[in-house]
C-alpha positions, 0 to 999 in steps of 0.5 A, a space after each residue: 349723742 355719741 351712740 346716736 352718731 355711731 348708730 347713724 354712721 353704721 347705718 350709712 355704711 350698711 346702706 352704701 354697701 347694700 345700695 351702692 349709692 350715697 345715703 340721703 334721708 329722702 332715699 331711705 325706705 321702710 324696706 331699707 329699715 326692715 332689712 337693716 333690722 334683719 341685718 342687725 338681728 340675724 347677721 350681727 346677732 345683736 340683743 333686742 335692746 341694742 337693735 331698738 336703740 339703733 332704730 330709735 336713733 335712725 327714727 330721731 334723725 329722720 324726724 329731725 330731717 323731715 321737720 327741718 325740711 318742712 321748716 325750710 319749705 315754710 320759710 320759702 313760702 313766707 319769703 316768696 309772698 
């Protein structure tokens, strides 16, 4: 869990410095993820296993966010009826 949070914090800092805006899951694009992967590889020169773990952490976070958003939407639809 600690590495998951560290990975996400590192991405957040990279995103803010690159985009000059606050990070929200809704604004992350596939291009951002490709550029972050390139940054991890070419700038930080991390090993492929480390890059994959960091990207996996981000994928997990984004999937959790999307699931939570869908559940909230469903809850709103159910309570509105």
